[in-house]
N, C-alpha and C positions, 0 to 999 in steps of 0.2 A: 504494500500500500504506500509506504513511504517513497518507494522508487517512482511510482506513478506521479506522486505529488512533486517530487524534485525535478523530474523530467519536464512535466507540464509547466512548473514555475520557471524553469530555465528557458523554456520556449516563450513564455510571457515576457520575461526580461529581454530576451533577444528581439522580440517584436517591438517592444517599447523603444529599444535603442534604434532599431531600423526606422520606426515611425518618426522619431526625433530627428534623425539624419535627413530623412526625406523632407520633413517640414523645413529644416534649415536650407536645404537645396532649393525648395520652392520659394522660400522667402527671399532668396538671393538671386533669383532668376534674372533680375535686371541690374545686378551689381556688376560693374565693369571688371573684367579680369577674374571674377570668382570662379574657382575650380570646385566642381561638385565632389562630394564624398560618396563612397559606396560601401555598403555593408554586405559582407559575405557570411552566410550561416552554414555551418556544417556540424555533423554529429561529433560530439565529444566522446572521449573514451568511457566516461561514466554513464553514457546514454543521454546526456543533456545536449544542449546546443552551445557550440563555440562560436563567438562573434569575432570577426576580423574587420577592422575599419581601414579603408584606404582612400587616398585622394586620386581622382581621375585627372591626369595631366594633359589630356587632349585639349587643343585650343578651342575657343568658342567660335561660332560662325558669324560671318566673316568679320574681320576687324573693320571698323568704320571710323568716321571722323566724329570726334566729340564736339558737339555744337557750342559748348561753353568755352572750352580751352583751345579748340582748333587743332588738337593733337589726335593722332591715330590711336584708337583704343580698341581693346579686344573685349567682346561681350562675354558673358558667362557661358560655360559649356553645359548648362542644365537644359535637359530636354523635358519640357512640361508633360508631354504625353507619356513618356517613359516613367516619370516620377509619379504621375497619377495612377498609372497601372500598377506600379510597384506598391504604392500606398494601399490600393484596393486589395491586392494579394496579401499584403501584410495584415490588413484588417481581418481577412478571413482566417489567416493563420492564428492571429490573436484569439479570435472567437473559438476556434477549434481547441486551442490550449485551455481557454477558460472553461469550456465544456468538459474537458478531461478533469480539471480540478474539481468542478462541481460534481461530476460522476464519482470521483474518488471519495469526496466528502460524503456523498449519499451512501456509497458502499460501506464506508467506515461507520456511519450512523446505523445502518441496517445490522451490521455485525455487532455493534454495541447493544442494539435492541434485542438481538437474539441471545446474547450472553447475559442480559439483565434479568 
């Protein structure tokens, strides 16, 4: 029972980090020179989720002239469509892990009711 809790809680934490990074990327979509961050999730040795954060170094599309300074500036490399899809997928993963936590709690309560 404890294992199911720990794995699901690890998944919830990973989703929380991924959603925060996505939110930061979306918030900075119009920030000149901003480089988006990416979160990679993979299975950890203990059955939980391991989170790896990295910055995407690809340039924004295409550099343009800054109207205020007259200098050439690079836009951010954030793709809103990609970010929205990733946010949606992460929301579903969060919901699945929350359901696992709820089910584990219900199973534990049922076991306690049987033993009482």
